[in-house]
C-alpha positions in Angstrom: 93.1 114.0 72.8 94.5 110.6 73.6 97.3 110.4 76.1 99.6 108.7 73.5 99.1 111.6 71.1 99.6 114.1 74.0 102.9 112.4 75.1 104.1 112.3 71.5 103.4 116.0 71.1 105.0 116.9 74.4 108.1 114.8 73.8 108.5 116.2 70.3 107.8 119.7 71.4 110.4 119.7 74.2 113.1 118.2 72.0 112.2 120.4 69.1 112.5 123.5 71.3 115.9 122.3 72.7 117.1 121.5 69.1 115.8 124.8 67.8 117.5 126.8 70.6 120.8 124.9 69.9 120.7 125.6 66.2 119.8 129.3 66.7 122.5 129.6 69.3 125.2 128.0 67.1 124.3 130.3 64.2 124.0 133.4 66.3 127.3 133.0 68.1 129.1 132.0 64.9 127.8 135.2 63.3 129.0 137.3 66.3 132.4 135.6 66.2 132.7 136.2 62.4 131.7 139.8 62.7 134.0 140.7 65.6 136.9 138.8 63.9 136.4 140.6 60.6 136.2 144.0 62.4 139.6 143.2 63.9 141.0 142.4 60.5 139.6 145.6 59.0 141.1 147.5 61.9 144.5 146.1 61.1 144.0 147.1 57.5 143.2 150.7 58.7 146.4 150.9 60.7 148.4 149.2 57.9 147.1 151.9 55.4 147.9 154.7 57.9 151.5 153.4 58.3 152.0 152.9 54.6 150.5 156.2 53.4 151.3 158.7 56.2 154.5 157.3 57.8 156.4 156.5 54.6 158.8 159.5 55.0 159.4 159.0 58.7 160.3 155.3 58.9 163.3 153.3 57.7 163.3 151.6 54.3 163.1 148.2 56.0 160.0 149.3 58.0 158.5 150.9 55.0 158.9 147.6 53.0 157.2 145.8 55.8 154.3 148.3 55.9 154.1 148.0 52.1 153.8 144.2 52.3 151.1 144.4 55.0 149.3 147.1 53.0 149.0 144.9 49.9 147.5 142.0 51.8 144.1 143.4 50.9 140.7 142.1 52.0 137.8 141.2 49.6 136.3 144.3 48.0 138.3 146.5 50.3 137.9 150.3 50.2 140.2 152.6 52.3 139.9 156.4 52.6 142.1 158.8 54.5 140.9 162.3 55.5 142.8 165.1 57.1 141.7 167.1 60.1 139.8 169.4 57.8 137.9 166.3 56.6 139.3 166.5 53.1 140.0 163.3 51.3 143.7 162.9 50.9 143.9 159.2 50.0 141.5 156.5 48.6 141.9 153.0 47.4 139.3 150.6 46.2 136.8 150.4 43.4 133.5 150.1 45.3 131.6 153.3 46.1 131.2 153.6 49.9 129.1 156.4 51.3 130.8 158.0 54.3 128.3 159.7 56.6 129.4 163.1 57.9 128.5 162.3 61.5 131.0 159.4 61.3 134.0 161.8 61.0 132.5 163.9 63.8 132.2 160.8 65.9 135.8 159.9 65.3 136.9 163.3 66.6 135.6 162.4 70.0 135.8 158.6 70.2 138.9 157.6 68.3 137.5 154.4 66.8 134.1 153.7 65.3 132.5 150.5 63.8 129.4 150.2 61.7 127.9 148.2 58.9 126.2 149.1 55.6 124.5 145.9 54.5 127.1 143.2 54.1 129.9 145.8 54.2 131.7 146.4 57.6 133.4 149.7 58.2 136.0 150.6 60.8 137.2 154.2 61.3 140.2 155.3 63.4 141.7 158.6 64.4 145.4 158.7 63.6 148.0 161.3 64.7 150.9 162.1 62.4 153.4 164.9 63.0 150.9 166.7 65.3 148.1 166.5 62.8 145.0 164.4 63.0 143.9 162.1 60.2 140.9 159.9 59.9 141.3 156.5 58.3 138.2 154.6 57.1 138.6 151.0 56.0 135.8 148.7 54.8 135.4 145.3 53.3 132.9 142.5 52.7 133.6 139.1 54.4 132.6 137.0 51.4 134.5 133.9 52.5 133.1 133.6 56.0 129.6 134.8 54.9 129.6 131.9 52.5 130.7 129.6 55.3 127.8 130.9 57.5 125.4 130.4 54.6 126.5 126.7 54.4 126.3 126.4 58.1 122.7 127.8 58.0 121.8 125.3 55.3 123.4 122.4 57.3 121.6 123.5 60.5 118.3 123.7 58.7 118.7 120.3 57.1 119.9 118.8 60.4 117.0 120.4 62.2 114.4 119.0 59.8 116.0 115.5 59.9 116.3 115.6 63.7 112.7 116.8 63.9 111.5 113.7 61.9 113.6 111.4 64.1 112.3 113.1 67.3 108.7 112.7 66.2 109.3 109.0 65.3 111.1 108.5 68.6 108.2 110.3 70.4 105.7 107.8 68.9 107.8 104.9 69.9 108.4 106.3 73.4 104.7 107.0 74.0 103.8 103.5 72.9 106.4 102.0 75.2 105.4 104.2 78.1 101.7 103.4 77.7 102.1 99.7 76.9 101.8 98.6 80.6 98.7 100.8 81.0 97.2 99.3 77.8 97.8 95.9 79.2 96.0 96.9 82.4 93.1 98.2 80.4 93.0 95.0 78.3 92.9 92.9 81.5 90.3 95.1 83.1 88.0 94.8 80.0 88.1 91.1 80.4 86.8 91.1 83.9 83.0 90.5 84.1 80.6 90.4 86.9 80.7 86.6 86.8 84.5 86.4 87.3 85.4 89.0 89.9 88.0 86.5 91.3 90.4 87.5 88.5 93.2 89.9 89.3 95.6 92.1 87.3 99.0 90.6 86.6 100.9 93.9 86.7 100.8 94.3 90.5 104.2 92.8 91.3 106.5 95.7 90.5 107.3 99.0 92.3 106.4 101.5 89.6 103.2 103.5 89.1 101.6 100.9 86.9 102.1 98.3 89.7 100.6 100.7 92.2 97.6 101.3 89.9 97.2 97.5 89.5 97.4 96.9 93.3 94.8 99.6 93.9 92.5 98.1 91.3 93.0 94.6 92.7 92.1 95.9 96.1 89.0 97.4 94.6 88.2 94.0 93.0 88.6 92.4 96.4 86.1 94.8 97.9 83.7 94.3 95.0 84.0 90.6 95.2 83.3 90.7 98.9 80.4 93.0 98.4 78.9 90.7 95.7 79.3 87.7 97.9 77.7 89.5 100.8 74.9 90.6 98.4 74.4 87.1 97.2 74.4 85.8 100.7 72.0 88.6 101.8 69.6 87.9 99.0 69.7 84.1 99.5 69.2 84.4 103.3 66.6 87.1 103.0 64.7 85.1 100.5 64.8 82.1 102.8 63.7 84.1 105.8 60.8 85.6 103.9 59.8 82.4 102.1 59.7 80.1 105.2 56.9 81.9 107.1 55.0 82.7 103.9 55.2 79.1 102.8 54.0 78.0 106.3 51.1 80.5 106.3 50.0 79.5 102.7 50.2 75.8 103.5 48.2 76.1 106.7 45.6 78.3 105.0 45.3 75.9 102.1 44.9 72.9 104.4 42.3 74.8 106.5 40.3 75.6 103.4 40.2 72.1 102.0 37.5 71.0 104.5 35.1 72.5 106.9 36.7 72.5 110.4 35.8 73.3 114.0 36.1 76.9 115.2 39.0 75.9 117.5 41.0 74.6 114.5 40.4 77.9 112.6 41.5 79.8 115.7 44.7 77.7 115.9 45.5 78.4 112.3 44.8 82.1 112.7 47.1 82.2 115.8 49.8 80.4 113.9 49.5 82.8 111.0 49.5 85.7 113.3 52.8 84.5 114.8 54.3 84.1 111.3 53.0 87.6 110.3 54.6 89.0 113.5 57.9 87.4 112.5 57.6 89.0 109.0 56.9 92.3 110.6 59.9 92.0 112.8 62.0 91.1 109.8 60.7 94.1 107.8 61.3 96.5 110.7 64.9 95.1 111.1 65.5 95.7 107.4 64.2 99.2 107.6 66.3 99.9 110.6 69.4 98.6 108.7 68.7 101.1 105.9 68.4 103.9 108.4 71.6 102.9 110.1 73.4 102.8 106.7 72.5 106.5 106.0 74.9 109.5 106.2 75.8 110.3 109.8 75.4 114.0 109.0 71.7 113.4 108.4 71.1 111.6 111.7 70.2 113.8 114.7 72.8 113.5 117.5 72.4 114.5 121.1 74.4 114.1 124.3 73.7 110.9 126.2 74.8 109.1 129.3 75.9 105.6 128.4 74.9 104.1 131.8 71.4 105.5 131.5 71.1 104.2 127.9 72.1 100.7 129.2 69.6 100.9 132.0 66.9 101.9 129.5 67.9 99.1 127.1 67.7 96.5 129.9 64.1 97.6 130.6 63.2 97.5 126.9 64.7 94.0 126.5 62.8 92.7 129.5 59.5 94.1 128.0 60.1 92.0 124.9 61.4 88.9 126.7 60.2 88.9 130.3 62.6 86.0 131.2 65.7 88.0 130.5 68.0 88.5 133.5 70.6 91.2 133.0 73.1 92.0 135.7 74.8 95.4 135.1 77.9 96.3 137.0 77.9 99.9 138.1 80.5 99.7 140.9 83.4 100.9 138.8 81.7 103.9 137.2 83.4 107.3 137.7 81.8 110.0 139.9 82.1 112.6 137.1 79.1 112.0 134.9 80.9 113.8 132.0 83.1 110.7 131.7 80.1 108.7 130.7 78.8 111.1 128.1 78.6 110.1 124.4 77.1 111.9 121.4 74.6 109.9 119.4 71.1 109.2 118.3 69.2 107.8 121.3 66.8 105.7 119.3 69.5 104.0 117.2 71.8 103.4 120.1 68.9 101.9 122.0 68.1 99.5 119.2 71.8 98.4 119.0 72.1 97.8 122.7 68.7 96.0 122.9 69.7 93.8 120.0 73.0 92.8 121.7 71.2 92.1 125.0 68.5 90.0 123.3 71.1 88.2 121.3 73.0 87.2 124.4 69.8 86.2 126.2 68.6 84.1 123.2 71.7 82.0 123.1 72.1 81.6 126.9 70.6 78.7 128.8 67.1 79.1 130.3 67.1 81.4 133.3 70.8 82.2 132.9 71.8 85.7 133.6 73.8 87.9 131.1 76.3 90.4 132.3 76.8 94.0 131.2 79.6 96.4 132.3 80.9 99.8 131.3 84.6 100.4 131.1 85.9 104.0 131.0 89.1 104.7 129.0 90.9 107.9 128.1 89.1 108.6 124.9 86.5 105.9 124.7 83.7 104.0 126.6 83.4 100.2 126.4 80.1 98.4 126.9 80.7 94.7 127.4 77.8 92.2 127.2 78.7 88.6 128.2 76.7 85.4 128.2 77.5 81.8 129.2 75.6 80.2 126.5 76.4 77.8 123.7 79.0 80.0 122.0 80.2 79.8 118.4 83.0 78.3 116.4 85.9 80.6 115.2 84.8 80.4 111.6 81.3 81.5 112.5 82.6 84.4 114.6 84.1 86.0 111.5 80.7 86.0 109.8 78.4 87.2 112.6 78.1 90.7 111.1 77.0 89.4 107.7 73.2 90.0 107.4 71.0 86.9 107.8 74.0 84.7 108.7 73.2 82.0 111.3 75.9 80.0 113.0 75.6 76.3 112.9 75.3 76.1 116.7 72.2 78.3 116.7 70.3 77.0 113.7 67.6 75.5 115.9 67.0 78.8 117.7 64.5 81.3 116.2 65.9 84.4 114.7 66.7 86.2 111.4 70.4 87.0 111.7 70.1 90.8 111.5 70.5 91.8 115.1 74.4 92.0 115.2 74.7 93.3 111.6 72.2 96.1 112.5 74.1 96.8 115.7 77.4 97.1 113.8 76.0 99.6 111.3 74.5 101.7 114.1 77.8 101.7 116.1 79.8 102.5 113.0 77.4 105.4 112.3 78.5 106.8 115.7 82.2 106.4 114.8 82.5 103.4 117.1 83.3 99.7 116.7 81.9 96.4 117.8 83.7 93.1 118.3 82.8 89.6 119.2 84.7 86.9 121.1 83.2 83.4 121.5 84.0 79.8 122.2 81.8 76.8 121.8 80.0 75.8 125.0 81.9 78.7 126.8 79.8 81.7 125.9 80.1 84.9 123.9 81.3 88.4 124.8 80.3 91.4 122.6 82.2 94.7 123.1 80.9 98.0 121.9 83.4 100.9 121.8 82.1 104.5 121.5 84.1 107.8 121.5 83.6 109.9 124.7 81.9 113.2 124.1 84.7 115.1 125.8 87.5 113.0 124.2 86.2 112.3 120.7 87.9 115.4 119.2 91.3 114.4 120.6 91.3 110.9 119.2 
């Protein structure tokens, strides 16, 4: 069921229920008021009859004349009966036949006044004392006039209810259309957004209502999608370039080598060159696989307790194996005596990859034989690993893109690399609920800071 139809039905249902309750209440209380009012009038007729019939010889002529005048102000289709204490009928007036139940006279003996209804006829019985004797007076009548008024009221209420119901349904349709119009506009604008124009945004995001909140949320989603698409395009473009360059070089050298017969030394040179390019491709493939692993769900990665200082020491050794010319100076002087302050929880292999990548990155962009500096800073809930070099640095606009896969800053275009070291490190650190940041200035150097939650403080963060 469409929301518009549901809103119309709900709107109509609520107002129909209210209107129906109002009409029923008006009719019900009108009937109650009419019934009680007419019972009162019949009661007056019973007393008027008792005064006129039984008290005629005990009151003055003037009072009797008044009782007579009251007695002859009869009600429609009135019937009056008077019984003595032996329940014998002593007086009757009226043409309609009214059945008087025996238990009614018995009830009057104990209660003094009784009211009941026989169809449209209302009956009132009273017990009346006259000269020490008990009499029972029964008066009854049919309220033709007010019943006709109630009938007309019922007809008017029914007609009014039907007319109001039609108006409510029409109003519900108009209301639902007006209420959903902003949402339909949002849907219309969303349907126009294609993959090729993710820069477009919804125009309903300027207000303070729920539609504006929805539009803002969707615009934020579009921002993330646009960024993701741009990153994907950059990734594909850079990855294609990184893969194509060594492959093109290898194919070109092999084609040239096969054009003519050459000396063994020339073939050896070509093979060594192709081997270097193949090794670069292998490193690139390994880096991509590691990025996929680092992007997985943290719950599926095996975590153990590690000492960060030992991990840094191990990473320094691994980096020096890969690049023997690396000089890393690690500051251990400010480390706490309590080794628990240096404990983190993580995957040793992944954290080692991230740390080695940061160290190699710093060494690669430093001058020849220049040392890089590493230090560990202990805070209340976190551990900070800072790696600093005094190399060529980066421009501010390049610093903002260092975590984009395959991005290469302009200042390092001439240095070999694939641009996946820091993006891989970022994914690994985020997998461990940490963060990584970069500060850099051209010709001043670069500082990379890795922040990890302490093992004995991570649950209080």
